[in-house]
Phi, psi and omega in degrees: 000134179271135174277144177284177181288154184298131181088008177297325184269075186248000181271134180271119184237150178245132176277125175253125179260142184283145174225122178261134182227149180286139179272359178087354175245016180099350183256188177229149176245137181253132171227166181240133182250133186292137180245224181284158174268134181237152178252130184209174175244132180249124177222150179293146183246341185233214179292134182287344183265007187293311187298328179289331184275006176091349175270151181291150177256155177263140176222163173244122184245123182258124184233169167288151185303129174221128180284348187264006182277126179232160179301342181287345183274172173228160174238136183249134172237088187061232179280356177276147182230137181234123178274123180285121172268329175203149177224118188231150170266105187304318185245001180073016187262358182055043176251327182228159176225127179247115181255130172268122187230164177234130186287134178270126178251126183287125172286129179254123179301155182291338181276355178266117179270132181284000000 
């Protein structure tokens, strides 16, 4: 595995953990709680024009290795949220973690004017 340049992981990300709570009607509500702050590198994994077209974009986020990152979690970069689709150790050496993520785009109801 080739290592990136020094300082490549300069994006401050927050790992958000899911918490399921009963909704009082027999179902469950999922909310996310901010967890640890991580430093990573964010790069596009698919088409660079996808976020402008209203569809979510795919990205690759490189982090320092953590064994507790699972696809149910999210990563936050300021106001942007990324749903983790997969988290893999590329060479098995437990030095890096590469997450394939999808950017979550918040739906705004038509009656709310920006």
